[in-house]
C-alpha positions as CSV (number, residue, x, y, z in Angstrom):
1,X,95.1,66.7,91.0
2,X,95.9,68.2,87.5
3,X,99.5,67.9,86.4
4,X,101.6,69.3,83.7
5,X,102.3,66.5,81.2
6,X,105.8,65.6,80.2
7,X,106.6,65.0,76.5
8,X,108.8,62.1,77.6
9,X,106.7,60.5,80.3
10,X,103.1,60.2,81.6
11,X,104.3,60.5,85.2
12,X,103.7,63.9,86.8
13,X,106.5,66.4,86.9
14,X,107.5,67.4,90.4
15,X,106.1,70.6,91.8
16,X,106.5,72.4,95.2
17,X,103.5,70.3,96.6
18,X,104.6,68.4,99.6
19,X,107.5,70.7,100.7
20,X,108.5,69.9,104.3
21,X,109.5,72.4,107.0
22,X,111.6,71.9,108.8
23,X,113.4,68.9,107.4
24,X,114.7,66.3,109.9
25,X,117.2,64.7,107.5
26,X,120.8,65.5,106.7
27,X,122.3,67.2,103.7
28,X,123.0,64.8,100.8
29,X,124.7,65.1,97.4
30,X,123.5,65.5,93.9
31,X,126.3,64.3,91.7
32,X,127.0,63.4,88.0
33,X,128.1,59.8,87.3
34,X,129.0,60.2,83.7
35,X,125.7,58.8,82.6
36,X,123.2,60.8,84.7
37,X,122.6,62.4,88.1
38,X,122.4,60.7,91.4
39,X,120.4,62.3,94.3
40,X,121.3,60.9,97.7
41,X,122.8,57.8,95.9
42,X,119.7,57.1,93.8
43,X,119.4,57.7,90.0
44,X,117.4,60.8,89.1
45,X,115.8,61.4,85.7
46,X,116.4,64.4,83.7
47,X,112.8,65.5,84.4
48,X,112.2,64.6,88.1
49,X,108.8,63.3,88.9
50,X,106.7,63.7,92.1
51,X,107.7,60.2,93.4
52,X,111.4,60.9,93.0
53,X,111.1,64.2,94.8
54,X,109.0,62.8,97.6
55,X,111.9,60.6,98.6
56,X,114.1,63.7,98.9
57,X,111.7,65.9,100.9
58,X,113.0,64.9,104.4
59,X,116.5,66.0,103.5
60,X,117.8,69.4,104.6
61,X,119.0,69.9,101.1
62,X,121.3,68.7,98.3
63,X,124.8,69.8,97.6
64,X,125.4,69.9,93.8
65,X,128.7,68.4,92.6
66,X,129.2,69.7,89.1
67,X,131.5,68.0,86.6
68,X,134.0,70.2,84.8
69,X,132.5,69.3,81.4
70,X,129.1,70.5,80.4
71,X,126.3,68.1,81.0
72,X,122.5,68.2,80.9
73,X,121.0,70.1,83.9
74,X,117.3,69.3,83.5
75,X,117.5,67.4,86.8
76,X,118.8,70.4,88.6
77,X,116.2,72.8,87.2
78,X,113.5,70.2,87.8
79,X,114.5,69.9,91.5
80,X,114.6,73.7,91.7
81,X,111.0,73.9,90.3
82,X,110.0,71.5,93.1
83,X,111.6,73.7,95.7
84,X,114.2,71.1,96.8
85,X,116.9,73.2,98.6
86,X,120.0,73.0,96.5
87,X,123.5,74.4,97.2
88,X,126.7,74.8,95.3
89,X,129.5,77.1,96.6
90,X,130.8,77.4,93.0
91,X,129.4,76.5,89.6
92,X,131.3,75.9,86.4
93,X,131.4,78.6,83.7
94,X,128.9,76.7,81.5
95,X,126.2,76.8,84.2
96,X,123.4,79.3,83.8
97,X,124.4,82.5,85.7
98,X,121.1,83.0,87.5
99,X,121.0,79.4,88.7
100,X,124.6,79.5,89.8
101,X,123.9,82.7,91.8
102,X,120.9,81.0,93.5
103,X,122.9,77.9,94.3
104,X,125.6,79.9,96.0
105,X,123.2,82.1,98.0
106,X,122.3,79.5,100.7
107,X,124.4,77.1,102.8
108,X,122.7,74.3,104.7
109,X,122.8,74.8,108.5
110,X,122.3,72.3,111.3
111,X,119.3,72.4,113.6
112,X,116.4,74.8,114.0
113,X,117.7,76.8,116.9
114,X,114.6,77.7,118.9
115,X,111.9,80.4,118.8
116,X,114.1,83.2,117.5
117,X,116.1,81.1,115.0
118,X,115.8,81.8,111.3
119,X,117.6,78.6,110.1
120,X,114.4,76.8,108.9
121,X,113.1,80.1,107.5
122,X,116.2,80.8,105.5
123,X,116.0,77.3,104.0
124,X,112.4,77.9,103.0
125,X,113.1,81.3,101.5
126,X,115.8,79.7,99.4
127,X,113.4,77.0,98.3
128,X,110.9,79.7,97.2
129,X,113.5,81.5,95.1
130,X,114.5,78.2,93.5
131,X,110.8,77.4,92.8
132,X,110.3,80.7,91.0
133,X,113.4,80.1,88.8
134,X,112.6,76.5,87.9
135,X,108.9,77.0,87.3
136,X,109.4,80.0,85.1
137,X,111.8,78.1,83.0
138,X,109.2,75.5,82.6
139,X,106.2,77.7,82.0
140,X,107.5,80.5,79.7
141,X,106.7,84.2,79.8
142,X,103.0,84.8,79.9
143,X,101.9,88.0,81.7
144,X,98.4,87.6,83.1
145,X,96.1,90.5,84.1
146,X,94.9,90.5,87.7
147,X,92.1,92.7,89.0
148,X,93.0,93.5,92.6
149,X,89.9,94.2,94.8
150,X,90.4,96.2,97.9
151,X,87.9,97.8,100.3
152,X,89.1,100.6,102.7
153,X,87.6,102.7,105.4
154,X,91.0,103.9,106.5
155,X,92.4,106.6,104.3
156,X,95.7,106.8,106.2
157,X,96.6,103.2,105.0
158,X,95.8,103.7,101.3
159,X,99.1,105.2,100.3
160,X,101.1,102.2,101.6
161,X,98.5,99.7,100.3
162,X,98.5,101.1,96.7
163,X,102.3,101.4,96.7
164,X,102.6,97.7,97.5
165,X,100.2,96.8,94.7
166,X,102.2,99.1,92.3
167,X,105.4,97.2,93.0
168,X,104.0,93.8,92.0
169,X,106.3,92.1,89.4
170,X,105.6,89.8,86.5
171,X,101.9,90.6,86.3
172,X,99.7,93.3,84.8
173,X,97.5,94.8,87.5
174,X,94.4,97.0,87.7
175,X,93.0,98.2,91.1
176,X,89.4,98.1,92.0
177,X,89.2,100.3,95.1
178,X,86.0,100.4,97.2
179,X,85.8,103.4,99.5
180,X,83.7,102.1,102.4
181,X,82.2,105.2,104.1
182,X,85.0,107.4,103.0
183,X,84.6,110.2,100.4
184,X,86.7,110.1,97.2
185,X,87.7,113.7,97.8
186,X,89.3,113.0,101.2
187,X,92.8,114.5,101.1
188,X,94.6,111.2,102.0
189,X,92.6,109.4,99.3
190,X,93.4,111.9,96.6
191,X,97.1,111.8,97.4
192,X,97.2,108.0,97.4
193,X,95.5,107.8,94.0
194,X,97.7,110.5,92.5
195,X,100.9,108.7,93.6
196,X,99.9,105.1,92.6
197,X,100.5,105.1,88.8
198,X,98.2,102.1,88.2
199,X,94.8,101.9,86.5
200,X,92.4,102.5,89.4
201,X,88.6,102.2,89.4
202,X,87.0,103.8,92.5
203,X,83.7,102.7,93.8
204,X,82.0,104.6,96.8
205,X,79.8,102.9,99.3
206,X,78.2,104.1,102.5
207,X,79.4,102.9,105.8
208,X,76.1,101.1,106.3
209,X,76.6,98.8,103.3
210,X,77.8,95.3,104.4
211,X,81.5,94.6,103.7
212,X,80.9,91.7,101.4
213,X,78.6,93.7,99.3
214,X,81.1,96.5,99.0
215,X,83.7,94.1,97.7
216,X,81.3,92.7,95.2
217,X,80.5,96.3,94.0
218,X,84.2,96.7,93.2
219,X,84.7,93.2,91.7
220,X,81.8,93.8,89.3
221,X,84.0,96.3,87.5
222,X,86.9,93.8,87.0
223,X,88.4,93.4,83.5
224,X,91.3,91.0,84.5
225,X,91.6,87.3,83.9
226,X,91.8,86.8,87.7
227,X,90.4,88.5,90.8
228,X,92.7,88.9,93.9
229,X,91.5,90.2,97.2
230,X,93.8,92.7,99.0
231,X,93.6,94.0,102.5
232,X,94.6,97.6,103.1
233,X,96.4,97.0,106.4
234,X,98.6,94.1,105.6
235,X,102.0,93.8,103.9
236,X,102.7,92.0,100.6
237,X,105.9,91.1,98.9
238,X,106.5,92.3,95.3
239,X,106.0,88.8,93.9
240,X,102.9,88.0,95.9
241,X,100.6,87.9,92.9
242,X,103.2,86.2,90.7
243,X,103.6,83.4,93.3
244,X,99.9,82.9,93.5
245,X,99.7,82.6,89.7
246,X,102.6,80.1,89.7
247,X,100.8,78.0,92.4
248,X,97.6,78.1,90.3
249,X,99.6,77.0,87.2
250,X,101.3,73.9,88.8
251,X,98.4,72.9,91.0
252,X,95.5,73.4,88.6
253,X,93.4,74.8,91.6
254,X,90.3,76.8,91.3
255,X,91.3,79.1,94.2
256,X,94.8,79.7,95.5
257,X,96.0,81.6,98.5
258,X,98.8,81.6,101.1
259,X,99.2,80.2,104.5
260,X,98.7,82.7,107.3
261,X,102.1,82.6,108.8
262,X,103.5,86.0,109.8
263,X,101.6,88.4,112.1
264,X,102.8,91.8,113.3
265,X,101.2,92.5,116.6
266,X,101.2,96.3,116.5
267,X,100.3,97.1,120.1
268,X,103.2,94.8,121.3
269,X,105.7,95.7,118.5
270,X,106.2,91.9,118.0
271,X,106.3,89.7,114.9
272,X,105.3,86.1,115.3
273,X,105.3,83.2,112.9
274,X,103.0,80.3,113.1
275,X,103.8,77.1,111.2
276,X,100.8,74.9,112.2
277,X,99.3,75.9,108.9
278,X,101.3,73.9,106.4
279,X,102.0,75.3,102.9
280,X,102.0,73.7,99.4
281,X,99.0,71.6,100.2
282,X,95.3,71.2,99.2
283,X,93.1,72.7,101.8
284,X,89.7,74.4,102.5
285,X,91.4,77.4,104.1
286,X,93.8,80.1,103.0
287,X,94.5,83.6,104.3
288,X,91.6,85.7,103.4
289,X,93.7,88.7,102.2
290,X,95.4,86.4,99.6
291,X,92.5,84.8,97.8
292,X,92.9,84.6,94.0
293,X,90.6,82.9,91.5
294,X,89.4,83.3,87.9
295,X,87.0,86.1,87.3
296,X,84.5,83.6,85.7
297,X,84.8,81.3,88.7
298,X,84.2,84.2,91.1
299,X,81.0,85.0,89.3
300,X,79.8,81.4,89.3
301,X,80.3,81.3,93.1
302,X,78.3,84.4,93.5
303,X,81.1,86.5,94.9
304,X,81.5,87.4,98.5
305,X,78.6,86.9,100.9
306,X,76.8,90.2,101.6
307,X,77.8,90.1,105.3
308,X,79.5,92.7,107.5
309,X,82.3,90.3,108.4
310,X,83.5,86.7,107.8
311,X,83.3,87.3,104.0
312,X,86.6,85.4,103.2
313,X,85.6,82.3,105.1
314,X,82.1,82.6,103.6
315,X,83.5,82.6,100.0
316,X,85.8,79.7,100.8
317,X,83.0,77.7,102.4
318,X,80.8,78.2,99.4
319,X,83.6,77.3,97.0
320,X,84.4,74.1,98.9
321,X,80.7,73.1,98.9
322,X,80.6,73.7,95.1
323,X,83.5,71.3,94.6
324,X,86.1,74.0,94.0
325,X,89.7,72.9,94.6
326,X,91.6,75.2,97.0
327,X,95.4,75.2,97.1
328,X,97.6,76.9,99.8
329,X,101.0,78.0,98.8
330,X,103.8,79.5,101.0
331,X,103.0,82.5,103.1
332,X,106.5,84.1,103.3
333,X,105.5,87.1,101.2
334,X,102.6,88.2,103.4
335,X,102.3,89.7,106.8
336,X,99.0,90.3,108.6
337,X,98.8,93.4,110.9
338,X,97.0,92.9,114.1
339,X,96.1,96.2,115.9
340,X,93.3,96.5,118.4
341,X,90.6,93.9,117.7
342,X,87.9,96.4,117.0
343,X,89.7,97.4,113.8
344,X,89.4,94.0,112.2
345,X,86.4,92.2,110.7
346,X,87.6,89.0,112.4
347,X,88.5,89.1,116.1
348,X,91.0,87.2,118.0
349,X,93.0,88.4,121.0
350,X,96.7,89.3,120.8
351,X,97.3,86.6,123.5
352,X,95.9,84.0,121.0
353,X,98.6,84.8,118.5
354,X,101.4,84.6,121.1
355,X,100.1,81.1,122.2
356,X,100.2,79.7,118.7
357,X,103.5,81.3,117.7
358,X,106.4,79.0,116.6
359,X,108.7,82.0,116.4
360,X,108.6,85.4,118.0
361,X,110.8,88.5,117.4
362,X,110.8,92.0,118.7
363,X,109.8,94.6,116.1
364,X,108.7,94.2,112.5
365,X,110.5,91.1,111.3
366,X,109.0,89.7,108.1
367,X,110.6,87.1,105.9
368,X,113.2,88.3,103.4
369,X,110.7,87.3,100.7
370,X,108.7,90.4,101.6
371,X,111.7,92.5,100.4
372,X,111.0,95.2,102.9
373,X,112.9,98.4,102.1
């Protein structure tokens, strides 16, 4: 696994890889001894490595005990970059304001609380916010360009889909929209394009053209550094693309995507979460609507298979066979919509999703990471 080298050590810096949900351990302390930081009673370097963080993974979190005098906080930002849940009700004046705000925004809670409990979810949401803060401090401020590829045969969904792409933060975006059996002069299409405000390239394909081929027609027009697949009927948080790019940066993967965790079962008006697909792991599977990879790598793999359905799985299978490394990051900023099965290119019954659910809520109940208005 590729790692980001430290100027002080050859050991790999800690990343979110290996995050555990839920954590069975207690909450421990991160305290300053006068010489350095102790995490759960053990010395912690100013640049925590993967082995040091692995020891802390089973803990619910760490309560930070700041000294009154200013001290180095590299250990704290390093743990944040690794997604270790950290808490401090108050921070000294010399602490970085944004870090202090994040530390105070979450308090460790006991237990998991059953199928409607959000205790473990709130802990993971806090971890994601800390990861973003710590990793961006480490990586700097590069703004990559992403070509978002989306095929649609449902004009009534385009306005919402394009609005979600337009609100992506920390990334430059262009949209490659393939209209699949829908004319560009359709009223709903025209309105959606006029309201989007992003660079959009429109490709038209007949309804008889296989789905995978339609996607490739759009992707062939890409000018971005990366290609990201987007599904018109799903929901994405405003840092969906930025989180994928962070995951690519710290993992060194060829392909990144999210875990398929949240599903809105539209006919039942129920949201479920499945946690059997772990996140922050190497895998051969990610949610199809979240695939991101380099444009050059996409071309090497031959794009999506020219099939009417199963194109995401086909691309991932081909990538795995070609030796590509696939990394799965968190799925908190993504919700899959399940309506009647005939409207989807992959078909599973609503009962299947209820059977595999770890959590179930009435109505549309995404993670707070989605930042639903």
